[in-house]
N, C-alpha and C positions, 0 to 999 in steps of 0.2 A: 265625854265630849263637851266642849265649851261652845255655847251658842250665843251669838250677839244678834238680837233682832232689831232691825231698823224700821222706821216708819214707811209703810208701803200702802198702796191702794189695791183694791181687789183686782185680781187677774182672772179672766175667764180662760179655762182650758179647753182646747179643741183637739181632738185626735183625728188625724188624717193619715192613716198608715199607707205606706207605699204598696203594700202587698194587695190591698183591696179586699173587699168582703167576699167576692166570688172569683172563681178562676178566670183568668184572662184579663183582669183589671189591674195587673201589676204595672207600676210606673217606675221610671228611673228617678234618681235623686233630683236631677235638674228639672224634670217635669213637675215633680212634687213641689219644689221650691217656687217655680213660676206660678203654679196654681194657687199655692198658699199666699203669695204676694198679691195676686189678683183678688183673692177673697178678702184680704186685710185692707187693701186699698179701697174696696167698696164700703168698708165700715166707717170711714171718715178720715179726717186729716191726721197726720202724725207719721213719724219715721218708723221704719221697720229694721229690726236687727236680726240678721240670719247667721246662725252659727255653722261653722264647717270644721273639718278635722285638720285641714292643711292648706298650703298655698295653692297647690294644684287644683283642688276643688274650688277654691275662690276664683281662680282664673277661669275655670270652666263655667262657673256661675255667672261671672261678668259677661262672657260671650253669650250664654243662654238668655240672660235678662235683656241684654242689648238687642239680641235678635227677636225676642218676644215683644218687647215694648216698642221697638222701632224708633220713630222720630221722638217719642217722649223721652227716651234715654239719650238721644244724640243731640237734640236741639234744645238748648237752655231756654229759648224764648217760647217754646211750646206751652200752651195754656195749662196742660197737665204734665209738665216736665217732671222727670224723676232723675235724681242724681244718684249714681251708683258708686259707692266708695268701698274699696277693700281696706282691711285693717288686720295686720299681723305683725309679729315682732321684728321681722327682717326688713320692714319698710323703713325708709328714712324718717328722721324725726319730723321733717316738714310734711311728709305725706301722712304720718300718723296724726299730726296736729290739725289736719283738715277736718277731722270729724268733730272738733270742738269749735270750729269757726261758725259765725252767724250765717244763716242761709234762709232763703225764702221758698225754695222748692222742697218737695218731699224727697226724703233720702231713703235709700236702701243700703244699709251698712252690712257688708259681708265680712265676718270676723272669725278668727279662731277663738279658742277658749281664753285668749288674752282679755277679751271683753266680758268674761264670765265673772272674774273677781278682781283683776288687776286694775281696771279703770272703769269709770261710768261714762257711757256715751250719752250726751244730752239729747233731748227731743224724742226719745224712744217711747212709742206707745204700743208697739206690736213686736212680737218675737216669733221667729220660725226656728224650731229646734229639730234637726235630723236625729239627735240622740246619740251621736258618736263623737269621739275625740281621739287624738293621738296621745297615748299615755306612755310616758317614759318608763321603761321596764328593763331591768337587767336580766339577760339571758344566762341562766346557769349552765346551759349546754355549750354555747359558743363563747361565753365570757365577754359579750359586748352589750352595749346599751342599745336597746331596741326602741322604736317608736311605732308600735302597732296601733292600728285603728281599732278601738274597742267601744262597746256600749258604755255610756256614762252612768254613774250611780244616780239614784233618785234624788240625793241631795244636790248633785250638780244640775240635774234637770230642773229642780225647784229654784236653784240659784239663777239659772238662765231665764226661766219664766218670770222670776221676780224683777228682771230688768224692764219688763213692760209696765210695772206698777210704781215706778219711781216718781212720776209726775202726775199721773191721773189713772183712772181705771184703764186697764189694758187687756189685751187678748194675746194668748200664746198658743200657737199651733204646733203640736208635736207630730212629726211625720212617722209615728209608730203607734201601735195599739195601746189601749189603756192597760190591758192585762200584761203587756210587755213592761210597761212602766211599773206596775205593781210587783213584778217578779224581780226587779233589779235590786242589787245590794243597796243598803241605806246610804253608805258613805264610800268614797273612793279609798282604795287601799292605801295605808300610810306609806310615805316615800321610803322609810327605812326598810320596808318589806320588798321594795322593787328597785333597789339601787345597790351598787357595790359598796361593801362595808370596809374596804381597805383603809380609807382615810380615817374613819372612826376608830377602827381597831388599832391603827398606828398610834393615835393619840392616847387611847386607853392603856396600851402597853407602855408607852413612853412615861406616863405619869404614875404608873404602877397600880392602876385600878384593877387590871387583870393580868394574869400570867399564863393562862392556859385557855384553849377553846372552851373547856367546861366552865371556866370563870365567866367567859362572855355569855354563854348560854344561860347561866344563872343570874346574870346581872339584871337588876329590876328596871328594864326598859318599860316605857309606857306601852309600846307594842313590840314584844320580843321578836327579833328576826329568827328565821328557821335555821336549823343546824347547818344545812348545806350552804347557805349564804355566808355563815361565819367561816366555814372551812374554805370557801372560795376566797374570802378576804384574806385569811391567813396565808393561803397558797399564793395569792398575788404578791403579798409582802415578801414571802419567801423567794419567789421568782425574781423580785427586784433586789434581792440580797439584803433586805432590811431586817429580817429576823431569822433566827435559827431555833430549832426545836431539839431539846435533848431527850434522853431516854425516858425521862419522867413526864414527857409531853409539855414541859415547861418552855414557854416561848420567851426568848431574850432578844433584845435589840442588838444588832451589829453596829459597827462604827458607821456604816452607811445608813443604817436605820436611824441612828441618833441624829444624823445630819438631816435626813428626810423629815423627821418629826419637827425640826426647828423651822423648816421652810413653809410658809403659809399658802401652799397650793397642793393640788392632788399629788399623791406619792409618785405617780408616773412622771409628771412634769418635774417634780423635785429630783427624781433620779437622773434626769437629763442634765441638770445643773451640776450635780455631784460628779457625774462622769465628765462633764465639760471641764471641770477644774483639772482633772487628770490629763486631759488633752490640750490644756491651755486655751480653751474657748468657752470659759464659764460665762463670759459676758454675752456672747452670741446665743448660748444655750438658754440663758435667762430671758433674753428678748423673745425667743421662740416659745419657751415655756409659758411666759406671760401672755403671749398672743393666743396660745391654745387654751388659756384659762378664762378668757373673756369672750364676749360676743364679737364676731368679726367686725372690725371698724370700717370695712368696705361696704358701701351701700349699693343696692341695685334696684332703683325705683322701677316699678312695672312699666311706666310709660317712657322711661329713658334707659332701658336695660342695655341696649347696644352701645349707647354713648358711655355708660358707666363701665361696661366691659372694656371698652377701648382705653379708658383712663387707667383702669386697674392692670391692663395687660402690659403697661410700661414696666412694671416691676417683676414680671414673670420670667422664670427661667424654664427651659424645656425639660429639665430633669428633676426639679424639686420645687414643690409649692412652698416649702419651708424657707428656702432662700428668698422667695418673694416677700415674706414677712421682714426679713433683714433688709432687703432693698428698700422697702417702704419705710422702715424705721429710720434708716440712714437719710432718706429723702426728707422725712418729716423733721428730723433734728436740724438738718441744714436750713430748711425753710423757716423753722421756728426761730432760729437765730437771726435770720435775715428780715423777718416781717414783724410788725407789731402784733399785739394780741388779737385785735379786731380783724386785721388783715389776714392773720393765720386762720381765723375762724371762717372768713369768707372763702379763703383758698380751699379749706376742707370741704365746704359746702359745694363749691364749683367743681371739685374733683371727686365728688361722691364719696367723701370720707366723713364718718360721724365724729364730730369734734369731741363729744363727751366720752365716747369709747376710746378715742386716741389718748385723752387725758387719763382715763382709767388704766390704759395700757402702760403709759409712762409712770403713773403712780405705783403700779404693781411692780414694775422693774425696780424702782427705787426702794420699795418695801422689801423686795427680795435681796437687794444689795445689802441693806442693813441687817436683815435676819441672817444672812450667810456669813457675815464677819465673825461672829463668835465661834462658828464651827470650822473656821480656817479656810473658807471659800472666798476668794477675792474676785468680786464682780466689778471690774474696773472698766469704765467706758473708754473706748478708743475710736478714733476716726476711721471710717471705712475708706478703702482705696477704690477709686472709680475703675470700672472695668475698661479694657481697651478692646478695640475691634481687631479682627484677624490681621488687618493690614498695618497694625501698629498705631493707627490714629484713634482719636476719640471724637465721636459724633453723636448726633441725636439718637441714633439707634441704641446706643449703650449709655446714654447720659444718666439713665435712672438705674443702671445696674452697677454692681460693685463686685470686687474680687474678694472672695472669702476662702477660708481654709475648709473647703467643702467636705473632704473626707473626715476630718476631725469633728466637724459640726454634726455630720450625719451619724458618725459613730456614737457621739454623745447622746443624740436624740434617740437613737436606736436602743440604748440601754433602758429606756423607759417604755419602749414599744415592742419588745420581743414577742409579745403575744399577739401583735397586730401586724405581722409580716405576711407576705403573699408571694406565691410563685405563679408566673404566667402559665395558664393551662390552655394553650391554643389548640382547639379541636378542629378537625378537618370539616369543611363544608362541602357536601357532595350534592351533585345535581339531582340524585334520586330523591333527596328529601323535599324537593320542590317540583316533583313530577306533576302535581296537580295544577301548576301554573304554566303559562305559555308566553313565549315571546319576551317583550320588554318587561312585563310584570315579573317574570321569573328572573331575569337578569338583575333587576332592581332588588328583589328580595334576597338573592344570593350575595349581592354586593353588601347589603346591610348586614347579612349574617356573618360575612367574613370580617367586617369591621368590628362587629360585636364579639366575635370569637377571640380576636387579639386582646380585647379588654375583658378577659375572664381570668380570675385569679383563684387559686386554691389557697385558702387561708388556714390559720391554726385551728385545730380541733375539728377539721372537716368542713369549716365554713367556706362559702364561695362568695366572692364579692367582685365588684367592678369599680373602676376609678370614676369618680363623679365627672360628668361630661364637661363641666366648666374648667376642669384642671387641664393645663397644657399637656400633662402626661397622658391624658386619654387619647390624644391624637397619635402618639407613637409610644405605646405602653412598653416599659422596660421588662426585663425578665424577672427581676425581683424588686419588690417595693415594700416600704413600711407606710402605715397609715396612722396619722394622729387620731383620727376618728373613724369608727365603723358604725354607721347608723342604718338601721333597717327601716325602710319605708315600703315602697312597692317591691323593693329588693334590697339586698345589703350593699350599701354604697360606701366607698372609701373616700374620705375627705382629707385634705392637707397631706398629700402623698409625696414621697421622695424615693428616688432610685437608690438601691443599696447593693453592696457587694455581700453575697451570702457568707463569705468568710468572716465578715465582721460579726454576724449573728452567731457563728460557731464560737468565736473567741469570747464574746460576751456571755453566751449561754452557759459555758462550763458544764457542770453536771446535769443541767437541764436538757442538754442535747443527748439524744439516744443514737448509739452507733450500732449498725448492723453490718455484717460481713457476709460475703458470698463468693463462690467460685475460687477457693484457695487453689493455687496452681504454681508450678515451678517456672521461673523465668531464667533462661540461660544467660541472657544479657546482664541481668541484675545479679546473677549468682545467688539467688535467694528465692524463698517461697513468697509469692505475692497474693493479694486478695483484693476484691473490690469492696470499698467501704461506702456505705450510705449513711449520711448523718441526717437525722430527723429532729426537728424542733417543733414540738406540739403537733406532729403529724405532717409538717411541711418538709419535703426533702431539700434541705439547703445545700447539701452535697450529694450528688446522685451517683457518680461512678468514679471514685478516686482510688487509684492504686496505692496500696500501703503494704509495708512489710508484714507478712503474716507472723513473723517472729515476735513482734510487739504485742500481738493479740493472743496467739496460741503458740508459745515457744516449743512445747513438746511436739506438736504436729509439724511445726516448721523445721525442727531438727530432723524428724523422720523424713520429710520431703527432701531435705538437703542430702542426707545420707543416700537415700534411694535414687534420686535423680542425678546428683552430682558425682558422688563417689562410686556408686554401683553402676549406674547407666551411662555415666560419662557426659552428662549434659551440662558442661561448664568449660570455662577457659582457664587453664592453669599451667604453671611452669614447673611444678614440683617434680623432683626426680623419682620419688616413690610411685607417683602416678604413672609415669612413663614405663617404669619397670613392671608395674602391675598390668598395664595394658599389653605389654609384650608377653608376659607370662600367660595372660588370658588367651592371647592369640595362639600361643603354642599349645595350650591345653585344648582349645577348640579344634585345632588341627588334628590332634591325637584322637579326639572324639569323632571327627569326620572320617579319619582313616579307618578307625575300628568300627564305625557305624554303630556306636553304642550310646543310646540316650542315657543321660544322668551320670556319665562318667566324670564330667566337669561339675564343680560345685555350682549350684543355682544362685539366683539373686537373693533368696532368703538367707542362705549361708554367708554370702558376702555382706549382706546387711548386718547380720549378727556380728560378723568380724569387726566392722567399723563401730557398731553400736557399743560393743564392749570396751572400745579403746578411746572413744571421743567423750570429752566432758559434756555435761548436760546443757551448757550454755552455748554450744556451737550450733548456730541456727542458719548460718549463711557462709558464703565463700570468704567474705571479709573477716568474719569471726574466726573461721578456720585458719586463714593465713596468719592472723595475729597469734593464735595459739600455737600453731605448728612451727612458727619461727623460733620459739623457745624450746618446745618439746623435742624437736629433732636433734638438738644438741646432746640431750641426755639419752634418747632412745631413737637412733637414726633408722632402725629397722622395725619400728613399732607398727607401721602401717603397710609393710611390704608383704605381699602374698607369699605363702609358702606352698611347696608342692603338695604337702599333706592337706592343705586347705582346698587347693584347686582340684586335685585329682587323688582322692583317697585310695583309689584302686589302680593307680598308675604303675605300681610294681608288677602287675599282672600283664602289662602290655609290652611286647617286644618290638621296639622301633624298627628292627631290621626286616620285619615282616611287611612293613609298609614303606618301601624305599621312596626317596625324593626324586629319583631319576630313572629313566628307562634306557638301558644301553642297547644299541643295535648297530653292529658293525663299528664304524668309527664315530658314530653319532651318540650323543648323550642328550636325551630329550627330557625336559622337566615334567614331573608328575604333580598334579594337584588332586585333592580329595574334597568331595562335596557331599554333605549328608543332608540332602533336601529331597525326601521322597516325593515323586511327582514331577520334579524339575527335569528339564531336558538333559542337563549335565550331571544328574545325580550319579554318584559313584566316583570312578577314577577317570581323570582326563589327562591325556598326553598332549603337550604343547609342541607343535611342529612348525618351525619357521617355513614360510612359503618357498624360500629359495632351496630348501633341502627336501621338499615334499617328494620329488621324483626318486630320491634315494631311499625312501622309507617303504618297507614292504609290510603287508598286514600280518605276515607270519609271526607267531609267538605271542601276539597281543591277546589271543584267546585264552591264555593262561592267567590273565590279569596279574595280581601281585600275590605273593605267598600268603599274606594275612587273610585274603578273601577266598583262597582255594577251598576251605571246608564249606563255606556257604555256596560257592559255585558248584561244587560237587553234589551237595544235597539238592540244589535246585535242578541240576541236570538229571538226576535220577527221577525227580517228580515230573520232568518235562518229556521223558521218554514215553513211547506208546505203552498202553496198559499191560499188554502181555509180557513185555520185558520188565516193566516197573514192578509187577507182582513178584518177580524173582529177586528183587533187590530191596526187600523190606526187612525190618524197618529202615527207612531211608537214612536217618541220621547215623545209625550204626554202620550201615553199608558205606556211607560217605566217609566216615572216620577210618574205616579199613582201607578204602580206596586211596585216600590221601596218604596214609602211612605207607601203602605199597608203592605209590609214586615217589615218595621221598627216598625209598630204598632202591628203586629200579629205573629212575630217570635222572638225567643230569640236573644240576642245581639250577634254580630259577634264573640266576644271572647269566649262566651259560646258554640256557635256552633262549633267553631274550636277545643275547648278543648275536648268536649265529643266525637268527631269523629263519629263513626258508630252509636252512640245512637241519633244523631241529625237528623233532617229532611234534606233531600237533597235539593239542589237548585232547581232541576226540580220539586220536589213535591211542594215546596213553591210557585214556579212560576205558577204551574197548579192551585193551590188553589186561588191564587191572580186573575188570569184571570177569573175564575169562579165567584168569589165574585164581581169583578168590572164590567165585561162585559158579564157575563153569557155565557162565552165561555169555552167549555169543550175540553181539549187537550188529545186525546187518546194516549196510550203508544207508538203505532207504529209511531206517528208523530215525536218522538224524535230520530228516527233511524239515520238520516243524519245531525242532528243539529250540533254535535261536529265537523264533517268534514267541515261544512260551516263557523264555527267561525274562526276569525282571530287568528293567532298563539299567539299573545300577550294576548289573552283572555283565554288562557289555562295555568295552573300552570306548570312551568318547575321544574322538580325534579333533582337536582344536587347531586350526591353521591360523597362524599369527604372522604379523608383519611389523617390523620395527621402522618407525619413521620419527625423526627429530627426537630421538631418545625415548619415544613412547611406544608401547606395544598395543597394537590394535588387532581385533579379531576379524579375520577375513571370512571364515565360515567354520562350521563344525558339524560333525555327524558321527554316527557309530559305524558308518560304512566308508572305509578309507579309499577303496577303489572308486567309489562314486565321486568322492571329493577330488581325487586325482584327475578324473576325466573332466569334471566341470571347471576345474581351476587350471587346466593345462595351459591356456594362453597366458594367464597372469603368472603362472609358475615359470614359464619360459622367459618372460620379461624380467622376473626377479632373478633368475639365474644369470641372465646377461648382465644385469646391473652388478650382481655380486662378483662376476668374473672381471668386469671392467674396473671395479673398485679394488680388486686384489692387487697387491704390489708385484712388480715384475720379478 
């Protein structure tokens, strides 16, 4: 440690801790400051220097001292007048220079640690030190520069106290205990240990001093940074596309990295300029990058803050603080050309602009222009185009605004700020959260909460921030923003903010973006498997619910979904002939299964899936892929995808179609039959379709026989439905049924003859009774049949469906298993239908 000791006078140390010696004596900071100032003013003449951690505390202290001192602080002519002067870096030059001016009254100077080492305030005899300061510190967790309030080191405390001994013997009051002072570290942690190392590492890699993170760790720094800081620095350079790391952990500069290393600014700002060259806005990117690299040239004096804000607002745009810099830059260039040097300085002062910072800004842009030439980046100044109002005119409201290529500029700036984007996280404000308030107080609190909720952003790596209140974007926060600065004070604030399109971030991020997929599903309209894609950049969902083709993510699963949903289940729109033929074959096979009432007779979905799976190439993942492939494949193998009977019905040879006829003949009528295999459904079994107009001509006789293919099942069920005394004589029921069916085949007319003659044919009951008597010598009395019908399953009874044809369509009028009931209930409609049919018949 190098120490340079200057000539100082003795300084008396007094400790006045805010906590107090006993419980209940605690004081707040402002009370401690006013008490200390009172104590020091009683010691004799001389100015007092009070240290604070930031501007907010200084403003609070001004209010507290003015309220405490009363007329002494407000009336310059008071015999014991006291002048209160704030001093911090953001003050205008004129306000800062006030502390050096001659004065006759006692002064109390309220300063940040800028007065600790940066400058010496004249006339100071007394110092009040609360013992805290804002220390710039890089957060390894959130990757942002923080400004937390921390206890100062003993060296800083001694430096502050020494300000009281520059002119004569002095007194320093510390608002903390002596043992607290003794326990503090000797020196403030070196800056290399609490800042981002990206810029340092970029230069070290560029000149070849180091090539791996291990080289950096072993480099003989005066104060070696920790390994995590080194990794964070390398990671940031990698995120900016400046370096790549090979398998041997050797870090090499990319073309982008070589350009960044030549530009004399932070790598983030340099990346903006490199990207700006690609979009043709290198000049605008350089102006913004330079503005972000220096202290803000806009000043806000504490006593003229509203007036300064009004002047600065002329250059603001509602969607971007960064364009405000460009508007200000264009305005300054124009005014500088119009005015003399002294007039330009006066203009800057009158419009609350710091002339020296403006010159620094201009010099840095010029320096960047020269440094960028050797790497092929041309930063060529060009005149800005004034913006026009909505009505096409140009007026005072837009005189200070200009038209810029906003998207290209913001894309370029975003290249350096990918780790500092945010998504609006608007939470609901509920009345229950403010149930402890009543009336107007509750309404005001909820209004403030709603406003605050809209200005809440989810940042990268789980950080949460809000847009700084001075920004125009805080009034109407956009959905996505990027922030040139994220500074943590009382909370994490975003400064120099601009609205962005999240698609830009996805494009720039490349491999940095993490893609997750959910809910793969089949889309009939797309003819392909789709999924919902979520794109995360450092934890921020820049794309939340985007539908993408699943085939690009998981081709094997997409192919399976295509085969299963499109080819097997038919969930697609197609014109292919093989498909129509297959659907027709499936319908025929399903009809055979329904007639025979046999589960598993037709090939299932898995068999059909295997059929297509064996024939389709692996790259067929959607309908469009299939159409392109099938266009050529069908020329060589036209029947490749056509279902065969062996595939659909392996056991079809055992089924006799004549046992399940398509029509029911009765007299001169031929009535259609349909079969339904849906146990539990009302129409399960065989259904005869009877037109309404011919319903009077149909008799129920003969329908009790059902169809030949169902006679064995009907006979077995009939035996089991008979009373027990008779049923016991016909066991086992299947064997008895088989014998009865065979006897009927030999001793009764053919089914078609029985059906056609209707009431002239023997009923099924009579034939069954004769068969049991002939085969088993079992007589079935008439009363034994009373409950048989009720005990039979529904599919063993004929369903009569009455239909009517209108406008070429068939509509169901009614249906039941009791034909006579239908005839009675539909008699009026049947009569009308008959009259219409007779009237429509030709003469």
